[in-house]
Phi, psi and omega in degrees: 000134180273126181276159178303328181299325183287349179280347178280144180298130178233152178256156177101134181286338181299314180294327178293315179298323178300314179297316180297322180295318178297328181275352178083020180231043182297142179064017176269116186297322181297311182288330175297319179297320180295314182294318178299318179297310185293323187268333187238306190292318184298332180293335182266359184277124178283351183295331187247154169282169180298321178296319180293322177299315179297322179295316180296317177299318180297320179298314182296311184287333175295319178291322181289340179285349181269163180235152000272158176271069181261189182297323180296317179294321179299314181294326179295318179293316179300317179296323178297318178296314181298316180295321180298318180291315185291331181271001178296143184298323180295321178294321177299316179296319180295320178296319178297317179296319179296319179297320178294317179298318180295320178297317178295320179296317180298319179296318180293320179297320178297316179296317181295323178298319178296322180296317180300315179298317181292326176297315179298316179294322180295318179296318179295319180293322180294319178295321178296320179295320179295318178296319179294320178300318178297315180293317180294324179296315179297318180294319181296321179295319181293319186273345184291145181276338185206163176302326179296321179293320177301314180297320180297315181295318179299317178299320179296317179296316180295321178298319178297317181293320178297319179297317178297318180296322179295316178297320180294321179297317178298319180298318179291327176296317177295320178297321178297320178296319179296318179296318179298319179295316180298321182287326190257342185250152181295137183293332179268314183256086191294343178282342187253148175289158180279168178298320180299315179293323179298315182302316179294318181293321181296318178297315180294319181295321180298317179296317180297315184293322177293318183292320184262002178056050176241153184288157177218124179233164180222132172260137177238116185246143175220135180288128180289135175055038183293325179298322179295320178299314180295315183292326184277316188247350179097162184291337177298315178292319178301317178296324178295321177299316180296323180294318178296316179298319179298321179295317178296315182296317181296319180298321178290316184299325180300326185293331181234025177057036177282158181249098185269131184215162174265122182278322180162138180059233178263013179266124181238155180224156172229120176273123188247085180283126181094358179250131172280178186297320181296317179293318179296326179297317178296318179295319180295321178296322176297319178296312180303315181295318181294322177295316181294330181278346187266105177286124180270123180256110182295137176257101182243155178276346181286152182288343182288132179281132178249123181295157179304141179267138175266105184258136176230164178229150171254135186232132172250140181234133178223152180246140181295121177276172187298323185247015183276148173265176178298319179293327176297319180296316179297315180298318180297314179296323179295316179296321178295323178296316179294329175295322176297321176298312184295332182273005174123002179068173179051052179203168179245132179232136177259145186297324182299330178291329178290317179298322180294318181293330180289326183269350182290000000 
């Protein structure tokens, strides 16, 4: 039987061999790997909270306390570990972020493929126009009654080519704008910038604010009970909730030149260049109230009527400190957001209040 003391992480192979000997599987490499993972490796994993680590260790040792410790029992424990890891919230968030990135990459690849085709077609059309100009010029010279007529025809041909080139330039300018939008904006929430664009903007904003001595704050928003919305009504409704939230967030961000982006999944952020924490807190409260006041009506193809959903958000606000990096700012706002969740959801919490409570 494995005692609670043995569930604590210990270092050294001697203690592991001791445990294996008591369990009757001494020198078995498979079971040694399981014990090493449960007692040592899981403690070093940043993927889990301390409570989750203890829970995972308890699951493993509870299974190992049973008999027999055969191959079937080993595979059951391995599957339990795999399921625990895959169902972890951080892994879920990473998968969601990866899916979003892949969706954005596919959209960008599709746009770039169209551009390549259009470049090839444009080059072929331009070569054809030049050849036609040469043929038309030769024909015009032969058929013209006078040098003045030749000059008039040449001017007309050149004017046509300039006009075509101008139209083509406008078309390429529009195509460049489309490519920029595809690269920088979220594929699902078109009002919001993508995570990739946010990372670049955050780095640049931090340098500007430090150089010009102006404040920089960050809001971190998360939809309350979003998993319940998805599980109850489906991802179609969940995506609709995110689109409405993105529209509200974008409308607010425009008012104070905020940079609204999708961080991942249902997590959204607003970079507030020029706003201190108190000002960002007031703006965040306005966003929270508008989201809470907005009844979301799902648009479904099914005949069943779905009542309006009451959607709320929890928001964390943090201000860039003197020695903080961009990742420190994001982490601080994220921690404040989780504090808002812990305090009952549908509220705004600023990171400085957490720091004050810790030192009080």
